[in-house]
C-alpha positions in Angstrom: 103.3 11.0 67.3 101.9 8.0 65.4 104.0 4.9 65.3 103.2 4.4 61.6 104.2 7.2 59.3 103.1 7.2 55.6 105.7 7.9 52.9 105.8 8.0 49.1 108.5 7.0 46.6 109.0 8.8 43.3 110.4 6.5 40.5 111.5 6.2 37.0 109.2 3.9 34.9 111.7 2.7 32.4 111.8 -0.9 33.6 109.6 -2.4 36.4 108.1 0.6 38.1 104.5 1.8 37.3 104.4 5.1 39.1 104.2 6.5 42.6 104.6 4.0 45.5 103.6 4.4 49.1 104.9 2.7 52.2 104.6 2.8 56.0 107.4 3.4 58.4 106.8 1.5 61.7 108.8 3.5 64.1 108.3 1.1 67.0 109.7 -1.9 65.1 112.1 0.1 62.9 110.8 -1.3 59.7 109.5 -0.2 56.3 106.3 -2.1 55.5 103.5 -2.2 52.9 105.3 -0.9 49.9 102.7 -0.7 47.1 101.8 1.1 43.9 99.5 4.0 44.8 99.3 5.9 41.5 100.1 4.8 38.0 102.1 7.6 36.3 105.0 7.8 33.8 108.3 8.9 35.3 107.1 10.5 38.5 110.8 10.9 39.6 110.3 13.7 42.1 107.4 14.4 44.5 106.4 17.0 47.0 103.8 16.8 49.8 101.9 20.0 50.8 102.5 21.2 54.4 98.9 20.4 55.4 99.1 16.9 53.8 96.2 17.6 51.5 98.0 17.3 48.2 100.9 15.5 46.5 102.5 16.9 43.4 104.6 14.8 41.0 106.6 15.5 38.0 105.4 13.3 35.1 105.7 12.4 31.5 102.7 12.3 29.1 103.7 11.0 25.7 106.0 13.6 24.3 105.1 16.2 26.9 106.1 16.7 30.5 104.7 18.6 33.5 103.0 18.2 36.9 100.3 15.9 38.1 98.3 16.9 41.2 96.7 14.4 43.6 94.6 14.8 46.7 95.7 12.7 49.7 93.2 10.7 51.7 93.6 11.9 55.3 92.7 8.4 56.7 94.9 6.1 54.7 97.2 8.3 52.5 95.7 7.0 49.3 96.1 9.3 46.3 93.3 10.6 44.0 94.1 12.2 40.7 93.1 15.9 40.4 94.7 17.0 37.1 97.8 17.1 35.0 99.4 20.1 33.3 101.9 19.3 30.6 103.8 21.0 27.8 106.1 19.9 25.0 109.4 18.4 26.0 110.9 16.1 28.6 109.3 16.1 32.1 110.8 18.2 35.0 113.2 16.6 37.6 112.1 18.6 40.7 108.9 19.9 42.2 108.0 21.9 45.3 104.9 23.6 46.7 104.4 26.7 48.8 103.2 26.2 52.3 99.9 27.8 51.6 99.4 25.5 48.6 99.1 28.5 46.2 102.1 28.0 44.0 104.0 24.9 42.6 107.4 25.2 41.1 109.3 22.8 38.8 112.8 22.6 37.4 113.5 20.9 34.1 117.0 19.4 33.4 116.4 19.0 29.7 114.3 22.0 28.6 116.4 24.6 30.6 113.1 25.9 32.2 111.8 26.7 35.6 108.0 26.7 35.6 105.5 28.2 38.0 102.0 26.9 38.5 99.1 28.4 40.4 96.6 26.1 42.1 92.9 26.0 42.2 91.0 25.6 45.5 90.8 21.9 44.9 94.6 21.7 44.6 94.7 21.2 40.8 97.4 23.2 38.9 97.4 25.7 36.1 100.7 26.8 34.4 101.3 30.5 35.2 104.8 31.4 34.1 108.0 30.0 32.5 111.6 31.2 33.1 114.0 29.9 30.4 117.7 29.9 31.4 120.8 30.4 29.3 124.5 29.6 29.7 127.0 26.8 30.0 130.1 25.7 31.9 133.5 24.0 31.4 132.5 20.5 32.2 131.4 18.2 29.3 127.9 17.9 30.9 127.5 21.7 31.0 126.8 22.3 27.3 123.6 24.1 28.2 121.5 24.9 31.3 120.3 21.9 33.3 117.9 23.1 35.9 117.8 20.7 38.8 116.0 22.3 41.7 113.3 24.9 42.2 112.0 25.6 45.7 111.1 28.4 48.1 113.2 30.5 50.5 112.2 29.9 54.1 110.2 33.1 54.3 108.7 32.2 50.9 109.4 35.6 49.4 111.6 34.0 46.8 111.8 31.1 44.5 115.3 29.6 44.3 116.4 27.8 41.1 119.6 25.8 40.7 121.3 25.3 37.3 123.8 22.4 37.2 124.7 23.4 33.6 125.9 26.9 34.1 126.9 26.8 37.8 124.2 29.4 38.9 121.7 29.8 41.7 119.0 32.2 40.7 116.6 34.0 43.0 113.1 35.0 41.7 110.3 36.9 43.3 107.0 35.2 42.8 103.7 37.2 42.4 100.6 35.2 41.5 102.9 32.7 39.8 104.8 35.4 37.9 108.6 34.9 38.1 110.9 37.9 38.2 114.7 37.5 38.5 115.9 39.3 41.7 119.5 38.0 42.1 122.0 35.4 40.8 124.9 33.6 42.5 127.6 31.9 40.5 129.4 28.9 42.0 132.9 27.6 41.1 133.1 26.8 37.4 132.4 23.1 36.7 131.0 22.4 40.2 127.5 21.7 38.9 125.2 22.7 41.8 122.2 20.4 42.1 120.1 20.6 45.3 119.8 23.0 48.2 118.6 22.8 51.8 118.0 25.8 54.1 119.0 25.8 57.8 116.0 26.2 60.0 117.3 29.7 60.9 116.6 30.8 57.4 119.9 32.5 57.0 122.1 29.8 55.6 121.7 27.3 52.7 123.6 24.1 52.0 124.1 23.2 48.4 125.2 19.8 47.0 127.2 19.9 43.8 126.9 17.0 41.4 130.0 17.4 39.4 132.6 18.3 42.1 130.9 16.4 44.9 131.1 19.2 47.4 128.8 20.8 50.0 128.7 24.6 49.7 127.7 26.7 52.7 126.0 29.9 51.6 124.8 32.9 53.6 121.4 34.0 52.5 120.4 37.7 52.5 116.6 37.7 53.2 116.4 41.4 52.2 117.4 40.9 48.5 117.6 37.2 48.0 121.3 37.1 47.4 123.8 34.4 48.4 127.4 34.6 49.5 129.7 31.5 49.9 131.5 31.0 53.2 132.6 27.4 52.9 133.1 24.4 50.6 133.9 20.9 51.8 134.3 17.6 50.0 131.5 15.1 50.3 133.7 12.1 49.2 137.0 10.7 50.4 140.1 12.3 48.8 141.4 8.9 47.8 138.2 7.8 46.1 139.1 7.4 42.4 135.8 6.1 41.0 133.1 8.1 39.3 130.8 10.0 41.7 127.8 12.2 41.1 126.6 14.2 44.1 122.9 13.8 44.6 120.6 15.1 47.3 121.1 17.2 50.4 119.0 17.5 53.5 119.3 18.9 57.0 118.0 17.4 60.3 114.9 19.0 61.7 116.9 20.5 64.6 119.4 22.0 62.2 122.4 20.2 63.8 123.4 17.9 61.0 123.6 18.1 57.2 123.4 14.9 55.1 124.6 14.7 51.4 124.2 11.8 49.0 126.9 10.3 46.8 126.1 8.2 43.7 129.2 6.1 42.8 130.7 6.2 46.3 127.2 5.0 47.2 127.2 6.8 50.6 125.6 9.5 52.6 128.1 12.0 54.0 127.3 13.4 57.4 128.4 16.9 58.6 127.8 18.6 62.0 126.7 22.2 62.0 128.4 24.8 64.2 126.7 27.7 65.9 128.0 29.8 63.0 126.3 27.3 60.6 129.6 26.1 59.2 129.9 22.4 58.8 132.5 19.7 59.9 132.7 16.3 58.4 131.5 13.5 60.7 131.2 10.2 58.8 130.2 8.4 55.7 127.5 5.7 55.8 127.2 3.3 52.9 123.7 3.0 51.5 123.8 -0.8 51.0 122.8 -0.4 47.4 123.7 1.3 44.1 123.1 4.9 43.1 121.4 6.6 46.1 119.6 9.3 44.2 117.8 10.8 47.1 116.9 10.2 50.7 114.6 11.6 53.4 114.7 12.1 57.2 111.4 11.3 58.9 109.6 14.2 60.6 110.7 13.1 64.1 114.4 13.1 63.0 114.8 9.5 64.3 115.1 7.7 60.9 116.5 8.2 57.4 115.5 6.3 54.3 117.7 6.2 51.3 116.5 5.3 47.8 119.0 3.3 45.7 117.8 3.8 42.1 119.9 1.2 40.3 119.5 -1.6 42.9 115.7 -0.9 43.3 115.8 -0.7 47.0 114.9 1.4 50.0 117.3 1.3 53.0 116.3 2.3 56.6 118.7 3.8 59.1 118.2 5.0 62.6 119.7 8.4 63.3 121.6 9.3 66.5 120.4 12.9 67.3 123.5 13.6 69.3 126.2 12.4 66.9 124.3 12.5 63.6 125.5 9.0 62.8 123.4 6.5 61.0 122.9 2.8 62.0 121.5 0.2 59.5 118.1 -1.2 60.5 116.7 -2.7 57.2 118.0 -3.0 53.7 116.9 -4.5 50.3 113.3 -3.3 50.6 112.1 -3.6 47.0 111.0 -0.3 45.4 111.5 -0.4 41.6 113.7 2.4 40.1 113.3 4.5 43.3 114.4 8.1 43.0 113.0 10.2 45.9 111.3 9.6 49.3 108.8 12.0 50.9 106.9 11.6 54.2 103.6 13.0 55.3 104.2 15.9 57.6 103.6 15.4 61.3 
């Protein structure tokens, strides 16, 4: 495996940022290097990289419209080349994902209550195919309407999974040539505000981070019909923490042995070990050495984790102990303006 791994940073562009940034992770030295602007774009807060490393898709804002911008990735240096943008009226989405065969791109939109499906052309460019508009609300003051926050594929890619923070629902859709059809729906505890999801490598269990209640939910996934059933809920912040906390991202180690959940406010990453039955046990909290860790990423080797501190404009690099799951600080205060998410090229 190469010593230098290329990664990308999605950002807000409200202050100093100008778009999508790239960086290199020097695994031998344990350093983030060469952070630079690689594509000018308005509010590319969330990114996804295709499995074959050919394409990068970013959510984006275009005037009073929002949508997806597609880029090709240079296989020599990781540079991005614009393919096209597809936008519609309203605020930009907050999450994007792509199917492993590059045929379909999904977005979730916090503001417009929509999940959108795009089909791709042979060159990787996108065309809007279908829109699913959600309804509902919840008891929390931020749950006055649906707030879609995640749209991704099930491990077997038979289904699209959409998470609504606003009405405490996780919806399962079938996807046929971009057409979305509701297959199942799971309702979480009222007021929990589910936000992001990560599937275990076994494909049978999903871990959900809630934003409003700061919990990790363990859900059994039925591959036959796309339904979920909750088997565990565990706090992601200390019981004696009395500040404001918004749960953020959740990711699982490549070997499926540890789950990591981000906390904005507590400014930490919670670490959980995974049992043979796929339940989780709390291990540790690691402070992210900055303010408002909106997302983070584990590198393909599973040896490193990079957190993006949005409000302090920094990336922070940790080494990851594969036996204990614990994180050790290697590098902090790496400037990345308004950083939201981190994505690596696949190895």
